C-alpha positions as CSV (number, residue, x, y, z in Angstrom):
1,X,0.0,-0.2,0.0
2,X,1.5,3.8,-0.4
3,X,2.2,5.2,2.6
4,X,0.5,8.4,1.1
5,X,-2.8,6.9,1.3
6,X,-2.4,5.5,4.4
7,X,-1.6,8.7,6.0
8,X,-5.0,10.3,4.3
9,X,-7.1,7.2,5.7
10,X,-5.5,8.1,9.1
11,X,-6.5,11.7,8.9
12,X,-9.5,11.1,7.8
13,X,-10.1,9.0,11.0
14,X,-8.6,11.4,13.2
15,X,-10.7,14.1,11.9
16,X,-13.3,12.9,11.4
17,X,-14.7,15.0,8.0
18,X,-12.9,15.0,4.9
19,X,-12.7,18.7,5.0
20,X,-11.0,18.5,8.5
21,X,-8.6,16.1,7.4
22,X,-7.6,18.1,4.1
23,X,-6.8,21.0,6.3
24,X,-4.7,18.6,8.6
25,X,-2.7,17.4,5.9
26,X,-2.8,20.7,3.8
27,X,-4.5,19.5,0.5
28,X,-7.9,20.0,-0.9
29,X,-10.8,18.0,0.4
30,X,-11.6,16.7,-3.0
31,X,-7.9,15.2,-3.0
32,X,-8.8,13.2,-0.1
33,X,-12.3,12.1,-1.0
34,X,-10.4,10.8,-4.3
35,X,-7.4,9.0,-2.6
36,X,-9.9,7.1,-0.1
37,X,-12.4,5.9,-3.2
38,X,-9.0,4.9,-5.0
39,X,-8.0,3.2,-2.1
40,X,-11.2,1.0,-1.8
41,X,-10.8,0.3,-5.5
42,X,-7.5,-1.1,-4.9
43,X,-8.6,-3.0,-2.0
44,X,-12.1,-4.1,-2.9
45,X,-13.2,-2.9,0.3
46,X,-15.4,-0.3,1.6
47,X,-13.4,1.7,4.6
48,X,-16.1,4.2,4.7
49,X,-20.0,4.6,4.7
50,X,-21.4,7.9,3.5
51,X,-23.5,9.3,5.4
52,X,-25.2,12.9,4.9
53,X,-23.4,13.2,8.6
54,X,-20.0,12.6,7.1
55,X,-17.8,9.6,6.4
56,X,-18.2,6.6,9.0
57,X,-15.7,3.8,9.4
58,X,-17.2,0.0,8.8
59,X,-15.6,-2.8,10.4
60,X,-13.4,-3.7,7.7
61,X,-11.7,0.2,8.2
62,X,-11.6,-0.3,12.1
63,X,-9.2,-3.3,11.3
64,X,-7.3,-1.4,9.3
65,X,-7.0,0.8,11.5
66,X,-4.9,-0.8,13.6
67,X,-2.5,-2.1,10.7
68,X,-2.2,1.9,9.6
69,X,-1.2,2.7,13.1
70,X,1.7,-0.2,13.6
71,X,2.9,1.2,10.2
72,X,2.7,5.1,11.1
73,X,4.4,4.4,14.3
74,X,7.6,1.9,12.7
75,X,8.0,4.7,10.2
76,X,7.9,7.4,12.3
77,X,10.6,5.3,14.4
78,X,12.8,5.5,11.3
79,X,12.5,8.8,10.1
80,X,13.6,9.9,13.5
81,X,16.7,7.6,14.1
82,X,17.3,8.8,11.0
83,X,16.9,12.3,11.7
84,X,19.2,12.2,14.8
85,X,22.1,11.3,12.9
86,X,22.2,14.2,11.0
87,X,24.9,16.5,12.0
88,X,24.3,19.2,9.6
89,X,23.6,22.8,10.3
90,X,21.0,22.6,7.3
91,X,17.4,21.5,6.8
92,X,14.4,21.8,8.2
93,X,13.0,22.6,11.4
94,X,9.4,22.2,12.6
95,X,8.2,24.1,15.5
96,X,5.2,24.0,17.0
97,X,4.1,26.9,19.9
98,X,0.7,29.2,20.3
99,X,0.4,32.1,18.5
100,X,1.0,34.3,21.2
101,X,4.7,33.5,21.6
102,X,5.0,33.3,17.9
103,X,3.7,36.6,16.7
104,X,5.1,39.0,19.5
105,X,7.6,37.8,22.3
106,X,10.0,35.4,19.9
107,X,9.4,36.7,16.5
108,X,12.7,38.8,16.8
109,X,14.5,35.6,18.1
110,X,13.3,33.7,15.7
111,X,14.4,36.1,13.0
112,X,18.1,36.4,14.9
113,X,18.1,32.9,14.1
114,X,17.2,32.6,10.6
115,X,19.6,35.2,9.8
116,X,22.2,33.2,12.1
117,X,21.5,29.7,10.5
118,X,21.0,30.8,6.9
119,X,20.8,27.3,6.1
120,X,18.5,26.0,8.7
121,X,14.6,26.5,7.1
122,X,12.2,26.8,10.0
123,X,8.6,25.8,9.6
124,X,6.4,27.4,12.6
125,X,3.1,25.4,13.2
126,X,1.0,27.9,15.0
127,X,-1.7,25.8,16.9
128,X,-3.6,24.9,20.2
129,X,-3.5,21.4,19.3
130,X,-0.9,19.1,20.7
131,X,1.4,18.1,17.9
132,X,2.7,14.4,18.0
133,X,6.4,14.5,18.2
134,X,6.6,10.9,17.8
135,X,4.9,10.5,14.2
136,X,6.8,13.6,13.2
137,X,4.3,16.3,13.2
138,X,6.6,18.7,14.9
139,X,10.5,18.3,15.5
140,X,10.4,21.3,19.1
141,X,7.1,21.7,20.8
142,X,7.3,25.2,23.0
143,X,4.1,24.2,25.1
144,X,2.3,25.4,28.0
145,X,1.8,22.4,30.1
146,X,1.7,21.0,33.7
147,X,2.4,17.2,32.8
148,X,4.2,16.6,29.3
149,X,4.2,13.3,27.5
150,X,6.4,11.0,29.3
151,X,7.8,10.0,26.2
152,X,9.2,13.6,25.1
153,X,12.6,14.9,26.8
154,X,13.1,19.1,27.3
155,X,13.2,21.1,30.1
156,X,10.9,24.0,31.8
157,X,11.8,27.0,30.9
158,X,9.5,29.0,33.6
159,X,6.3,29.5,34.6
160,X,4.3,32.0,33.3
161,X,2.1,34.7,35.3
162,X,-1.4,35.3,34.2
163,X,-3.5,38.3,36.2
164,X,-6.7,40.2,35.0
165,X,-6.6,42.7,32.9
166,X,-9.1,45.4,31.4
167,X,-8.8,48.3,29.0
168,X,-8.8,51.8,30.8
169,X,-11.9,52.6,29.0
170,X,-13.7,49.4,30.5
171,X,-12.3,50.6,33.7
172,X,-14.2,53.9,33.0
173,X,-17.3,52.9,31.6
174,X,-18.1,49.9,34.0
175,X,-18.7,49.0,37.7
176,X,-16.1,46.0,37.8
177,X,-17.8,45.0,41.2
178,X,-21.1,44.6,39.8
179,X,-22.1,41.0,38.1
180,X,-24.7,43.2,36.2
181,X,-22.5,45.5,34.2
182,X,-19.1,43.9,33.9
183,X,-18.1,40.4,32.6
184,X,-15.0,38.2,32.1
185,X,-14.1,37.2,28.4
186,X,-14.0,33.3,28.5
187,X,-11.3,30.9,27.2
188,X,-12.4,27.6,28.5
189,X,-12.9,26.1,32.3
190,X,-14.0,28.7,34.6
191,X,-12.3,27.5,37.8
192,X,-10.1,30.2,37.9
193,X,-13.0,32.6,38.2
194,X,-13.3,31.9,42.1
195,X,-9.5,32.4,42.9
196,X,-9.5,36.0,41.2
197,X,-9.9,39.2,42.5
198,X,-13.4,39.5,40.8
199,X,-15.3,36.5,41.8
200,X,-18.6,37.1,41.4
201,X,-18.6,38.3,37.7
202,X,-19.8,36.1,34.8
203,X,-18.0,34.6,31.9
204,X,-19.5,35.3,28.8
205,X,-18.4,34.1,25.2
206,X,-15.2,31.4,24.6
207,X,-12.1,32.6,22.8
208,X,-9.4,29.9,22.5
209,X,-6.3,31.9,20.8
210,X,-4.6,34.1,23.6
211,X,-4.4,36.7,20.6
212,X,-8.3,36.7,20.3
213,X,-8.4,37.1,24.1
214,X,-6.3,40.0,23.9
215,X,-7.8,42.0,21.3
216,X,-11.3,41.7,22.9
217,X,-9.6,42.6,26.0
218,X,-8.2,45.5,24.4
219,X,-11.1,47.0,22.6
220,X,-13.4,46.7,25.7
221,X,-15.6,43.6,25.9
222,X,-15.0,43.0,29.0
223,X,-12.1,41.6,31.3
224,X,-9.6,39.3,30.8
225,X,-7.3,36.5,32.5
226,X,-4.5,37.3,30.3
227,X,-0.5,35.9,30.3
228,X,1.2,38.9,32.1
229,X,3.7,38.7,28.8
230,X,1.0,39.8,27.0
231,X,-1.1,42.3,29.1
232,X,1.8,44.3,30.7
233,X,3.4,45.2,27.5
234,X,-0.2,46.6,25.9
235,X,-0.7,50.5,26.9
236,X,-4.4,50.2,26.5
237,X,-5.0,47.8,29.1
238,X,-4.4,47.7,33.2
239,X,-3.3,45.2,35.1
240,X,-6.4,44.6,38.0
241,X,-4.8,42.1,40.2
242,X,-1.4,40.5,41.5
243,X,-0.6,37.6,39.2
244,X,-2.1,34.4,40.3
245,X,-1.3,31.2,41.2
246,X,-3.8,29.4,39.1
247,X,-4.5,29.7,36.6
248,X,-0.4,29.6,35.6
249,X,1.4,27.5,32.7
250,X,4.7,25.9,32.8
251,X,6.5,26.6,30.0
252,X,8.4,23.6,28.4
253,X,10.6,22.8,25.4
254,X,10.3,19.5,24.2
255,X,11.7,17.0,21.9
256,X,11.1,13.6,21.0
257,X,14.8,11.4,22.6
258,X,15.5,10.1,18.8
259,X,16.4,13.3,17.7
260,X,18.4,14.6,20.6
261,X,22.0,14.3,18.8
262,X,20.0,16.1,15.3
263,X,22.5,19.1,15.2
264,X,20.1,21.8,13.6
265,X,17.5,20.7,16.4
266,X,20.0,20.7,19.3
267,X,21.2,24.8,17.8
268,X,17.9,25.8,17.6
269,X,16.6,24.7,21.1
270,X,19.7,26.0,22.7
271,X,19.0,29.6,20.9
272,X,15.3,29.9,21.8
273,X,16.0,28.5,25.5
274,X,18.4,31.4,26.3
275,X,16.0,34.1,24.1
276,X,13.0,32.4,26.3
277,X,15.0,32.9,29.5
278,X,16.1,36.2,29.0
279,X,12.4,37.4,29.2
280,X,11.5,35.7,32.5
281,X,10.5,39.0,34.3
282,X,8.1,39.6,31.7
283,X,6.6,36.0,31.5
284,X,6.8,35.6,35.3
285,X,4.7,38.9,35.8
286,X,7.5,40.8,37.4
287,X,6.4,44.2,35.6
């Protein structure tokens, strides 16, 4: 079987729809549908039932999933071991991180790295999903985590502080202690509200992206519980509380053990770790 076909099959299984699988793979949804159909014709089996709600895997497709995942694991391991023996400061590195780190804090350093190592090509995967380093979805992860996967190696660089912020305009127009007049901008679970300086205010809306939370707060949509490295430098915002112990986020720099000796990955890890630690006061909310 064609390995590219297996990757498309796995992407469709995991994403749940042709369009989502296509976005994950960076190809058109018509290509995904066509390749799945060609695979079924080649194998003379039906891997998915086409229903109005989407593609639903068949029993044969479920059996194939086990084999496909084993192939993925074996080939991924081989690729990582080969990569680990590459001692040239040249080639591509895929780094995954959230938008707030890539666009503001680290972009000057990423630019400096590409100038210093002109033969290394950086691919920055900006995502809030957890990239699978075992399957080579990324080579390096700069990740907020309390419990990083045990199979990865790396180091905890520091703990990023969070605090309450609001625009000066929002503060002037709202009573921040009145639940009927003020609100939090939401980003997920709300257990942190009771531990905040404004425990009675409601949470309205859900904004996963830190950059979207920042913009919503800056434009006066509500109060935001933001990382201090985003809130403190923003001139339109005012910090309304000391940094909280929860939520806070440990910032980890992670790679797979098989790639630890790769020269370009080691060079990037050393460079970016030093860059991040140089921002310790800002990241830890000491501003």
